[in-house]
C-alpha positions in Angstrom: 5.9 118.9 54.8 2.7 116.5 56.3 -0.3 115.9 55.7 -1.8 119.1 58.3 0.1 121.2 56.2 -1.8 120.9 53.0 -5.1 122.8 52.3 -8.1 120.7 52.0 -8.9 122.4 48.9 -5.3 122.5 47.3 -5.6 120.4 43.4 -2.4 120.3 42.3 -1.6 120.6 39.0 0.0 118.1 36.5 3.2 119.4 35.4 3.9 123.1 36.7 6.9 124.7 35.1 10.5 124.2 34.7 11.4 120.5 33.9 15.4 120.7 33.7 16.4 116.9 34.7 17.1 114.2 32.1 14.5 111.8 34.0 12.2 114.3 34.5 12.4 115.0 30.6 12.4 111.2 29.6 9.6 110.4 31.6 7.4 113.5 30.3 8.1 111.9 27.0 7.7 108.3 27.1 4.4 108.7 28.9 2.5 111.6 26.4 0.7 109.0 25.0 0.3 106.6 27.1 -2.5 104.0 26.0 -4.8 105.1 29.0 -8.1 103.7 28.0 -6.5 100.4 27.3 -4.6 100.4 31.4 -8.0 101.7 32.4 -9.7 99.0 31.3 -6.9 96.4 32.4 -7.7 97.5 35.8 -11.3 97.4 35.5 -10.6 93.6 34.6 -8.4 93.0 37.4 -10.8 94.4 40.3 -13.8 92.6 38.8 -11.7 89.3 39.5 -9.8 89.6 42.6 -7.5 86.7 43.5 -6.6 85.9 47.2 -2.8 85.4 48.3 -0.9 82.6 46.4 -4.2 81.8 43.8 -3.2 84.9 41.5 -3.3 82.7 38.6 -5.1 84.9 36.3 -3.8 87.7 37.1 -0.3 86.6 36.9 -1.3 85.0 33.7 -2.4 88.9 32.6 0.7 90.2 33.8 3.1 87.6 32.2 1.3 88.2 28.7 1.4 92.3 28.8 5.3 91.9 29.6 6.4 89.2 26.9 4.1 91.5 24.4 6.5 94.7 25.2 9.7 92.4 24.4 10.6 91.1 28.5 12.3 87.9 29.0 9.4 86.6 31.5 9.7 83.2 34.1 6.2 82.8 35.7 5.6 80.4 38.7 8.6 82.2 40.4 7.5 81.6 44.5 4.0 80.1 43.5 2.7 82.3 41.5 5.5 85.4 41.2 6.3 86.6 38.2 9.6 88.4 37.0 10.4 90.1 33.8 13.6 91.1 32.4 14.6 93.6 29.8 18.2 94.1 29.1 19.2 97.2 27.5 23.4 98.2 27.2 25.3 99.3 30.1 24.2 100.4 33.5 22.4 100.0 36.3 20.0 96.7 37.1 16.7 98.6 38.2 13.7 96.3 39.8 10.3 97.7 39.8 7.6 95.7 42.2 3.7 95.5 42.0 1.8 93.5 44.5 -1.0 91.1 43.4 -3.6 89.6 45.7 -6.5 90.8 46.9 -8.6 90.6 50.2 -11.4 88.3 51.7 -13.5 91.7 51.8 -17.1 91.8 50.2 -17.3 94.2 48.1 -19.1 97.6 48.7 -18.6 99.9 46.1 -21.3 99.8 43.9 -19.0 100.5 41.1 -20.1 99.2 37.6 -16.9 96.9 37.5 -17.0 95.6 40.8 -15.6 92.4 42.3 -17.2 89.0 41.0 -16.0 86.9 43.6 -18.2 86.4 46.3 -16.5 87.5 49.5 -13.3 88.6 47.7 -12.3 91.9 46.8 -9.4 94.5 45.9 -9.4 95.9 48.9 -5.8 97.4 49.1 -5.3 98.7 45.4 -3.3 95.8 44.2 -5.1 96.0 40.8 -4.2 99.4 40.2 -0.3 98.5 41.4 -0.1 95.6 38.8 -1.7 98.0 36.1 0.7 100.8 37.3 3.7 98.5 36.8 2.8 97.0 33.3 2.4 100.4 31.8 5.4 101.7 33.3 7.0 98.1 31.6 5.1 98.7 28.5 6.4 102.8 28.6 10.0 102.1 29.4 10.3 99.2 26.7 8.7 101.7 23.9 11.5 104.4 24.9 14.7 102.1 25.8 16.5 104.6 23.3 16.4 106.8 25.8 18.1 104.9 28.7 20.5 102.1 29.1 20.5 99.2 32.1 18.6 96.8 32.9 14.7 96.5 33.8 13.2 94.1 36.6 9.7 94.0 36.5 8.1 91.7 39.4 5.1 90.9 39.9 4.4 89.8 43.7 2.3 87.2 44.8 0.8 87.2 48.4 1.9 90.5 49.9 -1.7 90.7 52.2 -0.2 87.5 53.9 3.6 88.5 54.5 4.9 85.5 52.5 5.0 86.1 49.1 8.7 88.3 48.6 10.2 85.5 50.7 8.6 82.6 48.6 9.8 84.4 45.6 13.2 85.1 47.1 13.8 81.5 48.5 12.7 80.0 45.0 15.7 81.1 43.7 14.5 85.2 42.1 18.4 86.1 41.9 19.4 82.9 40.7 17.1 83.4 37.4 17.4 87.1 37.1 20.3 89.7 37.7 20.9 91.1 40.9 19.2 94.8 41.2 21.2 97.8 42.4 18.3 99.2 43.4 14.5 98.3 44.3 11.9 100.3 43.6 7.7 100.2 44.5 4.5 102.3 45.4 1.3 102.0 47.1 -2.3 103.5 46.3 -3.6 105.4 49.8 -6.3 107.7 50.7 -5.9 111.0 50.0 -7.2 113.7 47.5 -5.6 112.2 43.8 -2.5 113.6 43.1 -0.3 113.6 46.0 2.8 111.7 46.4 3.8 110.6 49.6 7.6 110.4 50.2 9.4 109.4 53.7 13.7 109.1 53.2 13.8 106.7 56.3 11.5 104.5 57.6 8.0 104.3 56.2 6.0 101.5 57.4 6.2 99.5 60.6 6.7 95.6 61.7 3.7 93.5 62.0 3.4 90.6 64.2 0.8 88.0 64.9 0.7 86.6 68.0 -2.3 84.1 69.1 -3.4 82.7 72.9 -4.7 79.6 73.2 -6.6 79.7 76.9 -7.2 76.1 78.3 -10.0 76.0 80.7 -12.4 73.0 82.0 -15.5 72.4 80.1 -19.0 71.4 81.5 -23.0 72.4 81.9 -23.4 76.1 81.8 -25.8 75.2 84.7 -22.5 73.8 86.9 -20.0 76.6 86.3 -18.2 75.7 89.9 -17.0 72.3 88.5 -15.4 74.2 85.7 -12.7 76.7 84.7 -14.3 79.0 82.2 -12.0 80.0 79.6 -14.0 82.6 78.0 -13.9 85.0 81.4 -10.2 84.3 81.4 -10.2 85.5 77.8 -12.4 88.3 78.6 -10.2 89.2 81.2 -7.4 89.0 79.8 -8.1 91.2 76.3 -8.8 94.1 78.9 -5.6 93.6 80.7 -3.7 93.6 77.0 -4.8 97.2 76.5 -2.1 98.4 78.9 0.7 96.9 77.0 1.0 100.1 75.0 -0.5 102.5 77.6 2.0 101.0 80.4 4.5 99.4 79.3 5.8 101.3 75.8 7.6 104.5 76.0 5.2 108.2 74.8 7.8 108.2 72.5 7.4 104.5 70.5 4.7 104.4 68.2 2.9 101.0 68.9 -0.3 99.3 68.9 -1.8 96.1 69.6 -5.1 95.3 68.4 -7.6 92.0 69.5 -8.9 91.3 66.0 -10.6 87.9 67.1 -11.7 85.9 70.0 -13.1 82.1 69.2 -14.8 80.0 72.0 -17.7 77.6 72.5 -20.4 75.8 70.4 -23.5 76.7 72.6 -25.6 78.9 75.0 -25.1 76.7 77.6 -22.0 75.0 77.2 -18.8 76.1 78.5 -16.2 75.4 76.8 -12.8 73.9 77.3 -10.8 76.5 75.5 -10.6 80.1 73.9 -8.6 81.5 71.3 -8.0 85.3 70.8 -5.6 86.6 67.8 -3.6 89.4 68.4 -1.8 91.9 66.0 1.1 94.3 66.8 2.2 97.3 65.0 5.8 98.7 65.9 8.6 100.6 64.6 12.3 98.8 66.5 12.2 95.1 67.5 13.1 96.4 70.9 9.4 97.6 71.4 8.2 94.2 69.6 10.2 92.4 71.9 9.1 94.2 75.0 5.5 93.5 73.7 5.4 89.8 73.1 7.4 89.3 76.8 3.9 91.4 78.2 1.7 89.3 76.7 3.1 86.6 77.3 3.1 87.3 81.4 0.2 89.0 81.3 -1.5 85.4 79.6 0.1 84.0 82.0 -0.8 85.5 85.4 -4.6 85.9 84.0 -4.7 81.9 83.1 -2.5 81.1 87.3 -5.5 83.9 88.8 -8.4 81.9 87.3 -7.0 78.5 88.1 -6.8 77.3 84.1 -5.2 73.5 84.3 -2.5 73.9 81.9 -0.8 77.1 81.2 -1.7 79.4 78.1 -0.1 78.3 74.5 1.3 82.0 73.1 2.0 81.3 69.3 4.0 83.6 67.3 2.7 83.9 63.7 3.4 86.1 60.6 5.1 89.0 61.1 6.1 91.7 58.5 9.3 93.9 59.2 10.0 97.3 58.7 9.9 99.2 55.7 12.8 101.3 56.0 14.0 103.6 52.6 17.2 104.2 51.8 17.6 108.1 52.2 19.3 109.0 49.1 17.2 106.6 46.7 14.2 108.2 48.4 15.4 112.0 47.6 16.6 111.0 44.1 12.8 109.4 43.3 11.3 112.5 45.4 13.3 115.3 43.3 12.3 113.8 39.8 8.2 113.3 41.1 8.6 117.1 42.0 9.8 118.6 38.8 7.2 116.0 36.9 4.3 116.6 39.2 4.8 120.0 40.5 5.1 121.4 43.8 2.7 120.6 46.6 2.3 117.2 45.3 5.5 115.3 47.0 5.1 115.5 50.9 6.7 113.9 53.8 3.6 112.2 56.1 6.5 110.3 58.6 6.3 106.9 59.5 2.5 105.0 58.8 1.8 102.2 61.3 0.8 99.9 58.1 3.0 97.2 57.2 4.2 95.5 54.1 6.7 92.5 52.9 8.3 94.7 49.8 11.5 95.0 51.6 12.0 91.1 52.0 12.9 91.3 48.1 15.7 93.1 48.6 19.3 91.6 48.6 21.2 92.5 51.5 22.6 96.2 51.6 20.8 96.9 48.2 18.8 100.2 48.8 15.2 100.9 48.6 12.5 103.4 47.8 8.7 103.0 48.1 6.2 105.8 48.2 2.3 106.5 48.3 0.4 107.7 45.8 -2.9 109.3 46.9 -6.2 108.0 44.7 -9.5 108.9 46.6 -12.0 110.3 43.8 -12.7 113.8 43.9 -16.5 114.0 44.8 -16.0 111.6 47.6 -13.0 113.8 49.1 -15.2 116.9 48.3 -18.1 115.1 50.4 -16.1 113.8 53.3 -16.8 115.4 56.5 -14.2 117.7 57.5 -12.7 121.3 58.0 -9.2 120.3 56.8 -7.1 117.7 55.0 -6.7 115.2 58.3 -10.2 115.3 59.4 -11.3 114.4 55.4 -8.7 111.8 55.4 -9.9 110.1 58.7 -13.5 110.0 56.7 -13.0 108.8 53.6 -12.6 105.1 52.8 -9.4 103.5 53.8 -7.1 100.3 52.7 -9.0 97.1 53.1 -12.6 98.9 53.5 -15.4 97.2 51.2 -15.5 100.7 49.9 -12.3 101.4 48.7 -12.2 102.8 45.3 -9.4 104.3 43.5 -9.7 106.7 41.0 -9.5 106.0 37.6 -7.3 109.2 37.3 -4.7 108.1 39.1 -3.7 105.0 36.4 -1.6 107.5 34.1 0.1 109.5 36.6 0.5 106.3 38.5 2.2 105.1 35.8 4.4 108.3 35.3 5.7 108.3 39.2 6.8 104.4 38.4 8.5 105.6 34.8 9.9 108.8 36.4 11.6 106.7 39.8 13.0 104.1 37.6 14.5 106.8 35.0 15.7 108.6 38.3 18.5 106.0 38.8 18.9 104.6 35.4 21.5 105.5 32.7 20.3 108.2 30.4 21.7 107.2 26.7 
């Protein structure tokens, strides 16, 4: 079911009824006495001290210390600031659990008593919560190793926000240092009434592609525009025309987004500059749509510059990109089933693919299955106060990821650990 099928006032229970699978029973046993206060303080500490991509030194050090204390063989500095812990526990599958660690260049506006102490930097996407969940799950699974067998890989990944971290860890020989996983699992905090678990058995996240355009003009004095070629005017026409790429060049059945995120030009009020820069971001769910959009951008940019008489063709550069995230259906169904038992009817739903992007799939060796899901985390007071008569209206009104007001509820710390533990136990061998 999707968001639209849930009642806005619905509050799922914690443990509903019969729990029959060994994975669900064991998960409930291993997480019955979590050190919740310590985990919540870990989360608050990480939130106070956010670190940008590839600078996650303090965060990585904290996670590494927690993994070592739990008995994991731990390596630091993988792919820059990445962490990997290994717990070998007899014969069985090798399961990788991953959390991203980086923060964003966002000035926090939550008003929390544990708000960021770093000016202009904030955990606005929940990665502090992800690290806390991972540390809690690693500890619970290590303490309960008599109940399962196999090998656990626990990965603290840097630079998810920039799309560099997963590739950097793999390029730095991640799988030369640790066993190749049989399955990879990850979860992400999301807006929505705390206590829901969103799964999609297939495409769950879209691809992202950055495109930069430089428009070359001929600069001069603002009093003599006839002697110049104004790149600002050309850039303005280009921004407007680019809005037709999705509406007129992408089929209605194909989801796509084109965002102009930045325009830069000029140094003074009476100076016509010699160039203008435009930064775009594309969200697509297939390589074919992406390629058509990039081709359209190149064509439109060239056409507008030609029409304006620009002295040079525009420069169109493809920048950072994220792949699509496509869950292995069988892997996702196994996690969905155990989450349904652990958290109860009405707590697990399928929202369909989102337009957000991730680099988690870059950690997966060719052909190795993975599952990625969301944990809703909006505080109940914020959710109830949000305007809207139904869930989707409220969902659009509450602070989302990357908002300066994004603040997951502390009540999601323990359930998020339980979700990760139960996902792992759905794949590890019972003892």
